[in-house]
C-alpha positions as semicolon CSV with decimal commas, in nm:
position;residue;x (nm);y (nm);z (nm)
1;M;9,108;14,895;5,675
2;N;9,451;14,732;5,636
3;S;9,378;14,443;5,870
4;A;9,202;14,110;5,818
5;G;9,153;14,100;6,194
6;G;8,977;14,434;6,174
7;Y;8,725;14,302;5,924
8;I;8,668;13,995;6,140
9;S;8,613;14,210;6,449
10;Q;8,354;14,415;6,259
11;T;8,173;14,091;6,172
12;Y;8,169;13,988;6,536
13;I;8,046;14,326;6,660
14;W;7,779;14,404;6,402
15;C;7,663;14,054;6,304
16;L;7,743;13,777;6,552
17;F;7,702;13,964;6,882
18;P;7,348;14,088;6,803
19;G;7,273;13,740;6,674
20;L;7,372;13,580;7,004
21;I;7,152;13,825;7,194
22;S;6,859;13,742;6,965
23;F;6,926;13,370;7,008
24;F;6,914;13,384;7,388
25;I;6,596;13,593;7,376
26;D;6,431;13,332;7,150
27;L;6,560;13,052;7,374
28;H;6,412;13,222;7,680
29;R;6,075;13,271;7,511
30;N;6,040;12,926;7,355
31;G;6,249;12,700;7,577
32;L;6,522;12,460;7,473
33;A;6,297;12,157;7,412
34;A;6,054;12,352;7,191
35;S;6,343;12,509;6,998
36;I;6,491;12,167;6,923
37;R;6,154;12,024;6,820
38;G;6,104;12,318;6,586
39;M;6,426;12,252;6,397
40;T;6,399;12,109;6,047
41;A;6,584;11,790;5,952
42;G;6,843;11,996;5,768
43;E;6,906;12,215;6,071
44;K;6,948;11,907;6,288
45;L;7,207;11,771;6,045
46;I;7,399;12,098;6,067
47;A;7,379;12,089;6,447
48;L;7,504;11,729;6,457
49;M;7,797;11,814;6,230
50;L;7,902;12,104;6,453
51;L;7,854;11,883;6,761
52;W;8,085;11,619;6,613
53;I;8,349;11,883;6,540
54;Q;8,310;12,013;6,897
55;V;8,359;11,679;7,076
56;H;8,623;11,560;6,831
57;P;8,924;11,695;7,028
58;L;8,836;11,446;7,304
59;L;8,903;11,161;7,061
60;V;9,238;11,268;6,914
61;S;9,572;11,377;7,052
62;E;9,661;11,622;6,775
63;G;9,509;11,951;6,666
64;I;9,377;12,243;6,866
65;D;9,217;12,211;7,210
66;I;8,845;12,179;7,275
67;G;8,816;12,537;7,402
68;T;8,956;12,684;7,080
69;V;8,726;12,458;6,879
70;F;8,427;12,583;7,081
71;N;8,534;12,941;7,008
72;R;8,520;12,867;6,634
73;V;8,206;12,651;6,642
74;I;7,998;12,901;6,839
75;K;8,082;13,177;6,589
76;I;7,982;12,961;6,294
77;A;7,660;12,864;6,473
78;A;7,587;13,231;6,545
79;Y;7,642;13,319;6,178
80;L;7,407;13,041;6,066
81;Y;7,145;13,163;6,313
82;V;7,179;13,528;6,205
83;V;7,136;13,452;5,833
84;R;6,847;13,215;5,903
85;T;6,673;13,472;6,125
86;V;6,715;13,752;5,870
87;V;6,561;13,534;5,598
88;I;6,266;13,440;5,821
89;H;6,181;13,790;5,942
90;C;6,289;14,007;5,648
91;K;6,023;14,056;5,379
92;R;6,271;14,077;5,090
93;P;6,604;13,936;5,213
94;E;6,726;13,893;4,857
95;R;6,761;14,271;4,832
96;L;7,047;14,258;5,083
97;L;7,219;13,996;4,868
98;L;7,165;14,200;4,551
99;L;7,309;14,508;4,721
100;A;7,621;14,312;4,818
101;A;7,647;14,176;4,462
102;G;7,624;14,529;4,323
103;V;7,907;14,651;4,545
104;A;8,121;14,349;4,454
105;T;8,058;14,405;4,081
106;F;8,170;14,765;4,113
107;F;8,499;14,661;4,273
108;A;8,549;14,383;4,017
109;A;8,501;14,628;3,730
110;F;8,723;14,887;3,898
111;T;8,994;14,623;3,948
112;L;8,988;14,520;3,581
113;I;8,998;14,881;3,462
114;Y;9,281;14,972;3,697
115;Q;9,494;14,663;3,638
116;F;9,454;14,629;3,260
117;G;9,374;14,988;3,168
118;V;9,577;15,208;3,402
119;L;9,864;14,971;3,486
120;D;9,850;14,813;3,138
121;R;9,890;14,455;3,254
122;P;9,915;14,194;2,975
123;L;9,585;14,023;2,905
124;G;9,580;13,646;2,913
125;V;9,334;13,358;2,919
126;R;9,501;13,070;3,099
127;A;9,214;12,835;3,014
128;L;9,313;12,872;2,647
129;G;9,687;12,862;2,710
130;I;9,734;13,239;2,660
131;D;9,970;13,364;2,929
132;G;9,907;13,700;3,091
133;Y;9,857;13,876;3,421
134;R;9,641;13,681;3,667
135;V;9,425;13,945;3,831
136;D;9,334;13,920;4,199
137;K;9,333;14,229;4,422
138;L;9,271;14,588;4,318
139;G;9,626;14,696;4,400
140;L;9,527;15,050;4,491
141;G;9,579;15,133;4,857
142;N;9,439;14,873;5,094
143;F;9,118;14,794;4,906
144;T;9,054;14,420;4,850
145;E;9,403;14,338;4,983
146;G;9,260;14,021;5,136
147;L;9,215;13,881;4,784
148;S;9,587;13,825;4,738
149;N;9,536;13,500;4,548
150;P;9,374;13,472;4,202
151;I;9,184;13,156;4,299
152;L;9,038;13,311;4,612
153;A;8,946;13,625;4,418
154;A;8,771;13,415;4,152
155;L;8,571;13,223;4,415
156;Y;8,483;13,543;4,599
157;Y;8,356;13,738;4,300
158;G;8,204;13,424;4,150
159;S;7,978;13,388;4,453
160;F;7,822;13,728;4,375
161;A;7,774;13,635;4,011
162;T;7,595;13,329;4,149
163;I;7,362;13,545;4,357
164;L;7,268;13,744;4,046
165;C;7,213;13,430;3,837
166;G;6,998;13,276;4,108
167;Y;6,784;13,588;4,132
168;M;6,738;13,612;3,755
169;A;6,643;13,245;3,730
170;V;6,328;13,286;3,937
171;K;6,209;13,626;3,816
172;P;6,023;13,708;3,492
173;F;6,268;13,791;3,218
174;Y;6,249;14,136;3,063
175;W;6,552;14,250;2,867
176;Q;6,538;14,613;2,972
177;R;6,498;14,533;3,343
178;R;6,754;14,253;3,350
179;M;7,022;14,413;3,133
180;P;7,213;14,566;3,430
181;M;7,228;14,221;3,595
182;I;7,336;14,056;3,271
183;I;7,617;14,310;3,234
184;A;7,718;14,250;3,597
185;I;7,725;13,872;3,549
186;V;7,933;13,908;3,232
187;M;8,171;14,145;3,412
188;L;8,217;13,902;3,702
189;G;8,255;13,612;3,457
190;V;8,529;13,801;3,272
191;F;8,699;13,868;3,605
192;I;8,698;13,494;3,683
193;L;8,837;13,419;3,337
194;L;9,120;13,671;3,379
195;T;9,220;13,531;3,719
196;G;9,341;13,226;3,527
197;S;9,174;13,002;3,787
198;R;9,040;12,688;3,626
199;G;8,858;12,545;3,928
200;P;8,639;12,853;3,986
201;L;8,577;12,876;3,611
202;I;8,440;12,520;3,612
203;A;8,234;12,608;3,919
204;F;8,096;12,914;3,737
205;V;7,990;12,699;3,439
206;A;7,828;12,440;3,671
207;M;7,644;12,716;3,855
208;A;7,522;12,872;3,530
209;G;7,396;12,532;3,418
210;M;7,205;12,481;3,744
211;S;7,059;12,833;3,717
212;L;6,935;12,754;3,369
213;L;6,777;12,428;3,488
214;L;6,601;12,605;3,775
215;C;6,479;12,902;3,574
216;R;6,109;12,932;3,494
217;Y;6,142;13,068;3,141
218;T;5,938;12,893;2,873
219;W;6,233;12,906;2,634
220;K;6,489;12,748;2,869
221;W;6,496;12,410;2,687
222;K;6,555;12,587;2,358
223;A;6,840;12,775;2,524
224;I;6,984;12,452;2,664
225;F;6,968;12,293;2,318
226;L;7,130;12,597;2,155
227;L;7,408;12,609;2,415
228;S;7,467;12,234;2,373
229;V;7,504;12,277;1,998
230;M;7,741;12,572;2,047
231;A;7,946;12,369;2,297
232;A;7,970;12,077;2,053
233;I;8,082;12,308;1,773
234;S;8,339;12,468;2,003
235;L;8,474;12,128;2,103
236;I;8,518;12,033;1,739
237;W;8,665;12,369;1,640
238;L;8,903;12,392;1,937
239;H;8,974;12,019;1,948
240;D;9,352;12,050;1,924
241;D;9,373;12,339;2,171
242;I;9,156;12,154;2,422
243;L;9,368;11,839;2,398
244;L;9,681;12,051;2,444
245;Q;9,534;12,209;2,760
246;I;9,434;11,869;2,895
247;D;9,789;11,744;2,839
248;R;9,928;12,050;3,021
249;V;9,690;11,999;3,312
250;L;9,777;11,631;3,343
251;A;10,150;11,702;3,309
252;D;10,156;11,922;3,619
253;G;9,905;11,708;3,810
254;F;9,628;11,966;3,775
255;N;9,855;12,229;3,926
256;C;9,981;11,978;4,185
257;R;9,630;11,886;4,302
258;F;9,661;11,517;4,211
259;P;9,987;11,461;4,407
260;I;9,847;11,656;4,705
261;W;9,530;11,448;4,712
262;E;9,725;11,125;4,674
263;Q;9,944;11,209;4,973
264;A;9,640;11,319;5,173
265;V;9,451;10,997;5,098
266;N;9,755;10,791;5,202
267;A;9,755;10,972;5,537
268;I;9,376;10,941;5,574
269;S;9,394;10,565;5,520
270;Q;9,575;10,537;5,854
271;K;9,295;10,717;6,045
272;P;8,988;10,711;5,821
273;V;8,718;10,721;6,091
274;I;8,853;10,969;6,344
275;G;9,100;11,178;6,145
276;Y;9,388;11,378;6,287
277;G;9,216;11,672;6,457
278;A;9,130;12,032;6,377
279;F;9,429;12,225;6,242
280;S;9,660;11,926;6,285
281;D;9,971;11,943;6,071
282;F;9,925;11,858;5,706
283;K;10,220;11,849;5,469
284;A;10,223;11,753;5,103
285;T;10,501;11,822;4,856
286;C;10,491;11,872;4,482
287;A;10,746;12,024;4,246
288;G;10,962;12,125;4,541
289;V;10,677;12,316;4,710
290;T;10,522;12,223;5,046
291;F;10,145;12,257;5,076
292;E;9,977;12,285;5,416
293;H;9,617;12,204;5,325
294;P;9,461;11,940;5,094
295;H;9,304;12,185;4,843
296;N;8,974;11,997;4,856
297;M;8,700;12,041;5,116
298;M;8,594;11,677;5,129
299;V;8,953;11,558;5,164
300;N;9,005;11,831;5,423
301;L;8,712;11,707;5,630
302;L;8,829;11,347;5,605
303;Y;9,183;11,433;5,710
304;H;9,093;11,647;6,009
305;W;8,760;11,506;6,133
306;G;8,720;11,166;5,970
307;L;8,430;10,994;5,799
308;P;8,148;11,131;6,022
309;A;8,229;11,491;5,923
310;L;8,233;11,403;5,553
311;A;7,907;11,210;5,592
312;F;7,736;11,512;5,752
313;Y;7,878;11,745;5,486
314;I;7,738;11,533;5,203
315;A;7,411;11,466;5,386
316;I;7,344;11,839;5,429
317;L;7,403;11,906;5,058
318;G;7,196;11,602;4,966
319;Y;6,913;11,717;5,193
320;I;6,897;12,050;5,009
321;L;6,886;11,883;4,668
322;L;6,623;11,629;4,777
323;T;6,391;11,880;4,943
324;M;6,423;12,177;4,709
325;K;6,113;12,071;4,513
326;Q;5,910;12,086;4,834
327;L;5,958;12,462;4,848
328;K;5,776;12,716;4,637
329;P;6,005;12,888;4,386
330;S;6,155;13,196;4,548
331;S;6,461;13,414;4,504
332;V;6,624;13,301;4,829
333;R;6,561;12,932;4,756
334;T;6,714;12,953;4,410
335;I;7,008;13,168;4,520
336;A;7,084;12,920;4,800
337;I;7,080;12,621;4,564
338;V;7,300;12,771;4,292
339;L;7,539;12,916;4,551
340;M;7,565;12,571;4,706
341;V;7,652;12,425;4,364
342;F;7,912;12,695;4,299
343;G;8,067;12,648;4,642
344;F;8,072;12,269;4,624
345;V;8,240;12,260;4,282
346;G;8,473;12,550;4,367
347;M;8,589;12,385;4,689
348;L;8,677;12,064;4,504
349;T;9,008;12,216;4,397
350;D;9,089;12,490;4,644
351;T;8,988;12,564;5,001
352;Y;9,135;12,609;5,346
353;S;9,018;12,468;5,677
354;F;8,649;12,412;5,734
355;L;8,669;12,553;6,087
356;V;8,776;12,907;6,007
357;R;8,697;13,254;6,132
358;P;8,491;13,469;5,889
359;N;8,639;13,370;5,556
360;L;8,557;13,247;5,208
361;Q;8,419;12,916;5,341
362;W;8,144;13,109;5,518
363;L;8,038;13,253;5,183
364;L;8,064;12,928;4,987
365;Y;7,912;12,682;5,235
366;F;7,760;12,833;5,548
367;L;7,576;13,112;5,365
368;P;7,384;12,890;5,120
369;I;7,283;12,631;5,380
370;S;7,165;12,901;5,622
371;L;6,978;13,082;5,344
372;Y;6,805;12,758;5,251
373;S;6,734;12,675;5,615
374;G;6,573;13,013;5,672
375;E;6,362;12,993;5,356
376;Y;6,251;12,639;5,440
377;R;6,143;12,745;5,789
378;K;5,976;13,060;5,653
379;Q;5,762;12,868;5,405
380;L;5,684;12,603;5,667
381;M;5,564;12,870;5,912
382;A;5,345;13,023;5,640
383;T;5,154;12,694;5,602
384;E;5,103;12,632;5,974
């Protein structure tokens, strides 16, 4: 399908529309007051954040109108409800995630084979200063044409590597059973490396570290010690190369991120509490290029919706981290946590607007919090 709008329409028809019908049925059965009382603290935080975004146009003169904001907010709310409901009522919801990860791995592998094998693109590892082709889309017909940016491609495929890591962390480890997943994770990790995207690569490492911390293997502390020793040896061995890469990163302002953030913070300082409004104009210049978004989710929230939006954003993530020990270890719980870590770190250096139609932000932020919300409610219902 050679149309981003076509993909979005499919999401509305097959995901959000049935979700809205289910929501109104539940609302009719339980009543509004009972539904609100049944919400967890995390769900109430999410609701308050969306409510703030909804009423925000009444407080600012810039940005899109309140009707357009409602159109976006209701779709995000429907998506959160659908994922939450699937987790609650599906016996093994992680199987759906694993299926999606399997499909994504196939396309990642196919892309690497086609780009570097068939088209014979030059290999390069930007993280080590080796220039080469930065892979993103497949480049064959209209498949994966939406991934027309190496950073977005790295974040997209990295989220599926995260799902696999989260699943492996909570399940018993048997080499023969887990080998296909290990190969898939390595394949997706190589894809991220060959995109030349440093932010997603850091997010991938952070996610892998969190997965290792959450895993239930008896040998995990030995693995952490061994990896720490290997990292220390690598730092010593590649000392000069690492310093050279740090100098290169600082010389271009982390690929213009530092100048963009500086200009964004200067603008935010004039309206720190309220912000400028959803989709209000943002302009930052660096190296003769004009950038139209801050390339950082927290800065994005501050610029467009002010301090309350950022406070809710951090509070929701903090709530997950503070309550995760209250839940029994499960695949969905662990996947949600590591996906949240990957998304948070990944969106520190590149992201678009928070209030978007079905897009990467749904995968990196709304999916993990709705997965966690559903699992929290599911385990709570099991104890009642």
